[in-house]
VEXDREN-2710 file (C-alpha; in Angstrom, 1 decimal):
% VEXDREN-2710
k/r/px/py/pz
1/MET/17.0/92.0/58.3
2/PHE/19.4/92.8/61.1
3/GLU/21.2/95.3/58.8
4/LEU/17.9/97.2/58.5
5/LEU/16.5/97.0/62.0
6/PRO/19.1/99.4/63.6
7/ARG/17.4/102.2/61.5
8/LEU/14.4/101.7/63.8
9/LYS/15.7/100.6/67.1
10/PRO/19.1/100.0/68.9
11/LEU/20.2/96.5/68.0
12/HIS/23.0/94.1/69.2
13/LEU/23.5/91.0/67.1
14/LEU/24.5/87.9/69.1
15/LEU/26.9/85.7/67.1
16/LEU/26.0/82.2/67.9
17/PRO/28.7/79.5/67.5
18/GLN/27.6/76.6/65.3
19/SER/29.3/73.9/67.4
20/PRO/27.5/72.7/70.5
21/ASP/30.8/71.4/72.0
22/PRO/31.6/73.6/75.0
23/GLU/35.3/73.1/74.6
24/ILE/35.0/74.8/71.2
25/SER/32.2/77.3/71.7
26/LEU/31.6/78.1/75.4
27/GLY/34.2/80.8/75.7
28/VAL/33.1/82.5/72.5
29/TRP/29.4/82.3/73.5
30/LYS/30.0/83.6/77.0
31/ASP/31.9/86.6/75.6
32/GLU/28.9/87.3/73.4
33/LEU/26.6/87.3/76.5
34/PHE/28.9/89.8/78.2
35/TRP/28.8/92.0/75.1
36/VAL/25.0/92.0/75.1
37/LYS/24.9/92.6/78.9
38/LYS/27.1/95.7/78.4
39/PHE/24.9/96.8/75.5
40/LEU/21.8/96.6/77.6
41/GLU/23.4/98.4/80.6
42/THR/24.4/101.3/78.3
43/GLN/21.0/101.5/76.5
44/MET/19.0/101.2/79.7
45/ASP/21.4/103.3/81.9
46/THR/21.5/100.6/84.6
47/ARG/23.7/97.9/86.0
48/ILE/22.8/94.2/85.7
49/THR/24.2/92.5/88.8
50/ASP/24.8/88.9/89.5
51/GLU/22.2/89.0/92.2
52/ALA/19.6/90.3/89.8
53/LEU/20.5/87.6/87.2
54/ALA/20.3/84.9/89.8
55/GLN/16.9/86.0/90.8
56/LYS/15.6/86.0/87.2
57/ILE/17.2/82.6/86.6
58/ARG/15.2/81.1/89.5
59/LEU/12.0/82.7/88.2
60/TYR/12.5/81.5/84.6
61/ASN/13.3/78.0/85.9
62/ARG/10.0/78.0/87.7
63/LEU/8.3/79.0/84.4
64/ARG/10.1/76.1/82.6
65/ARG/9.0/73.6/85.3
66/THR/5.4/74.9/85.0
67/VAL/5.4/74.5/81.2
68/GLU/6.7/71.0/81.6
69/LYS/3.9/70.2/84.1
70/VAL/1.3/71.2/81.5
71/TYR/2.9/68.8/79.0
72/GLN/3.2/66.0/81.5
73/MET/-0.5/65.8/81.8
74/ASN/-0.2/63.7/78.6
75/THR/2.3/61.2/79.9
76/GLY/-0.3/58.8/81.3
77/PRO/-2.1/56.0/79.5
78/ILE/-4.8/58.5/78.3
79/PRO/-3.8/62.1/77.4
80/LEU/-5.7/64.8/79.3
81/VAL/-5.1/67.8/77.1
82/TYR/-5.0/68.6/73.4
83/GLY/-1.9/70.0/71.9
84/SER/-3.8/73.0/70.6
85/GLU/-4.8/73.7/74.3
86/ILE/-1.2/73.3/75.4
87/ASN/-0.2/75.8/72.8
88/ARG/-2.8/78.4/74.1
89/ILE/-1.8/77.8/77.7
90/THR/2.0/78.0/77.3
91/SER/2.5/80.2/74.2
92/MET/4.1/83.6/74.6
93/ALA/5.4/82.6/78.0
94/GLY/8.9/83.4/77.0
95/PHE/7.9/86.9/76.1
96/GLU/5.8/87.8/79.1
97/CYS/6.9/90.6/81.4
98/ASP/4.9/89.4/84.4
99/LEU/6.1/85.8/84.7
100/GLU/4.6/85.4/88.2
101/ALA/1.1/86.0/86.8
102/ARG/1.9/83.8/83.8
103/ILE/2.9/80.9/86.1
104/GLN/-0.4/81.3/88.1
105/ASP/-2.4/81.4/84.9
106/MET/-0.9/78.1/83.8
107/ALA/-1.5/76.5/87.2
108/ALA/-5.2/77.6/87.0
109/ALA/-5.5/76.2/83.5
110/MET/-4.2/72.8/84.7
111/GLU/-6.7/72.7/87.5
112/LYS/-9.6/73.4/85.1
113/ILE/-8.3/70.6/82.8
114/ARG/-8.3/68.1/85.8
115/GLU/-11.8/69.2/86.7
116/ARG/-13.2/68.5/83.2
117/VAL/-11.9/64.9/83.0
118/GLY/-14.7/62.4/83.0
119/GLN/-15.5/59.0/81.4
120/ASP/-16.8/60.5/78.2
121/PHE/-13.7/62.6/77.7
122/LEU/-11.4/59.7/78.5
123/ASN/-13.3/57.5/76.0
124/GLU/-12.9/60.1/73.4
125/MET/-9.1/60.7/74.0
126/LYS/-8.1/57.0/74.3
127/HIS/-8.9/56.3/70.7
128/ARG/-6.9/59.2/69.2
129/PRO/-3.4/58.4/67.9
130/ARG/-0.8/60.1/70.1
131/ILE/1.4/62.5/68.0
132/LEU/4.7/64.1/68.7
133/LEU/4.9/67.4/66.7
134/THR/8.5/68.3/66.1
135/GLY/10.5/70.7/63.9
136/CYS/9.7/74.4/63.4
137/PRO/7.7/76.4/66.0
138/THR/3.9/76.5/65.8
139/THR/3.8/80.2/65.1
140/ASN/1.1/79.4/62.6
141/LYS/-1.4/76.9/64.1
142/LYS/-2.7/75.3/60.9
143/LEU/-0.9/72.0/61.1
144/LEU/-1.5/71.7/64.8
145/HIS/-5.2/72.2/64.3
146/LEU/-5.3/69.9/61.3
147/ILE/-3.8/67.0/63.2
148/GLU/-6.5/67.2/65.9
149/GLU/-9.3/67.9/63.5
150/GLN/-8.4/64.7/61.6
151/GLY/-8.7/62.6/64.8
152/GLY/-5.2/62.7/66.4
153/VAL/-4.0/64.4/69.6
154/VAL/-0.7/66.2/69.8
155/VAL/0.6/65.0/73.2
156/ALA/3.9/66.8/73.0
157/MET/5.8/69.3/70.9
158/GLU/9.6/69.3/70.6
159/THR/9.4/72.5/68.6
160/CYS/11.3/75.7/69.2
161/ASN/8.4/77.0/71.4
162/GLY/7.7/73.6/72.9
163/LEU/9.7/71.2/75.2
164/LYS/13.1/71.7/73.6
165/PRO/14.0/75.0/75.4
166/VAL/12.4/74.1/78.7
167/GLY/13.7/70.6/79.3
168/LYS/16.9/71.7/80.9
169/ARG/17.2/74.4/83.6
170/VAL/19.8/77.1/84.0
171/LYS/22.0/75.9/86.9
172/GLU/21.4/77.9/90.1
173/GLY/23.9/78.8/92.8
174/GLN/26.8/79.3/90.3
175/ASP/28.2/82.1/88.2
176/PRO/25.0/83.2/86.4
177/MET/26.7/84.3/83.2
178/ASP/28.5/80.9/82.9
179/SER/25.2/79.1/83.7
180/LEU/23.3/81.1/81.1
181/ALA/26.0/80.4/78.4
182/ARG/26.0/76.7/79.1
183/LYS/22.2/76.4/79.1
184/TYR/21.6/78.2/75.8
185/LEU/24.5/76.5/74.1
186/ASP/23.0/73.1/75.1
187/ILE/19.6/73.6/73.4
188/ALA/19.3/71.0/70.6
189/CYS/18.6/73.6/67.9
190/ALA/18.9/72.7/64.2
191/CYS/21.3/75.6/63.7
192/MET/23.9/73.6/65.7
193/SER/26.0/70.9/64.1
194/PRO/26.3/68.1/64.9
195/ASN/22.9/68.0/66.6
196/THR/22.7/64.4/67.9
197/ARG/21.1/65.7/71.1
198/ARG/17.9/66.5/69.3
199/LEU/17.6/62.8/68.2
200/ASP/18.2/61.7/71.8
201/LEU/15.5/64.2/73.1
202/ILE/13.0/62.9/70.5
203/GLY/13.7/59.3/71.5
204/ASP/13.0/60.2/75.2
205/LEU/9.8/62.0/74.3
206/ILE/8.5/59.1/72.2
207/GLU/8.9/56.9/75.2
208/GLN/7.8/59.3/77.9
209/TYR/4.6/60.4/76.0
210/ARG/3.8/57.0/74.5
211/VAL/3.9/58.4/71.0
212/ASP/2.3/56.6/68.1
213/GLY/3.7/58.8/65.3
214/VAL/6.0/61.7/64.7
215/ILE/5.0/64.6/62.5
216/ASP/7.9/66.9/61.5
217/LEU/6.9/70.5/60.6
218/THR/9.2/72.4/58.3
219/TRP/8.3/75.9/57.2
220/ASN/9.4/76.8/53.7
221/ALA/12.9/78.4/53.7
222/CYS/13.8/77.0/57.1
223/HIS/16.7/75.0/55.6
224/THR/18.3/73.9/58.9
225/TYR/15.2/71.9/59.9
226/ASN/14.7/70.8/56.3
227/VAL/18.2/69.3/56.0
228/GLU/17.9/67.8/59.5
229/SER/14.7/65.9/58.6
230/PHE/16.8/63.3/56.8
231/THR/18.7/62.1/59.9
232/LEU/15.5/62.6/62.0
233/GLN/13.5/60.3/59.8
234/GLU/16.3/57.6/60.0
235/ALA/16.4/57.9/63.8
236/VAL/12.6/57.8/64.3
237/GLN/11.9/54.9/62.0
238/ASP/15.0/52.8/62.4
239/ARG/16.2/53.6/65.9
240/PHE/12.9/54.3/67.7
241/ASP/10.6/52.1/65.4
242/THR/8.0/54.8/65.1
243/PRO/6.0/56.1/62.1
244/TYR/7.2/59.4/60.7
245/ILE/6.1/62.0/58.2
246/GLN/7.5/65.4/57.2
247/ILE/5.2/68.3/56.4
248/LEU/6.8/71.1/54.3
249/THR/4.5/74.1/54.1
250/ASP/4.1/77.8/54.6
251/TYR/1.8/80.2/56.4
252/SER/-0.9/80.4/53.7
253/GLN/-4.1/78.4/53.6
254/ASN/-3.7/77.2/50.0
255/ASP/-2.6/73.7/50.8
256/LEU/-5.1/72.9/53.6
257/GLY/-6.9/70.3/51.6
258/GLN/-3.7/68.5/50.6
259/LEU/-2.3/68.6/54.1
260/ALA/-5.6/67.3/55.6
261/THR/-5.5/64.3/53.2
262/ARG/-1.8/63.5/54.1
263/VAL/-2.4/63.9/57.8
264/GLN/-5.6/61.8/57.7
265/ALA/-3.8/59.0/55.8
266/PHE/-0.9/59.1/58.2
267/LEU/-3.2/58.8/61.2
268/GLU/-5.1/55.9/59.7
269/MET/-1.9/54.1/59.0
270/ILE/-0.8/54.2/62.6
271/VAL/-4.1/53.3/64.3
END
């Protein structure tokens, strides 16, 4: 794909190191960020200063804290918001240009959620199994919706567009390029190896969000997450003593009936 895209638009390919060890990869990854910085300066005919980077780092850290606050509404004894609602509230936040407005929108959504909480709503939510959705991003919502249609509630998502990229901030008050390099090298992505930090993160989320079961989403052809599901299942079941199921699917609607049956059986098993 990246060999064809330059025919349409200017493109710079970031070469991500495969090791998360900073002693091995930090220097290489930092050099890559300097290359893309130079590329952007040339394409946009501008200069990216340390002051401008520091300002954007502070803004994005505020965005990350706000996304986390949305999720944290589900850390109590009874969850207050459906995962499908969390997805609508927080999705696309990483691609917004007006982040200030996006942060305000999320704050307003949280206020509306608090206002709707009543005894009937709490009685409904307290009987739903609490699910941690992990794995591939929920770019297609069919599994997310299936879980909640079958009686569960997705209290947290450790997916690529969930809590995984927002849990740690970019360090402020330091060399911004070094801070950016360290932050993005430290994300527990399945393309990194070894990726034991993802197992630690999932363990923390299971405890923090009082998770009853883990559903691991793998899109067809996403081999990194598919391979990693083996060690993930071991950790969730043996180390964290929590029920686990992997869902391997694609973006089509052809397997909705089959998936609904599997999800329903899993939810009934953990009640």
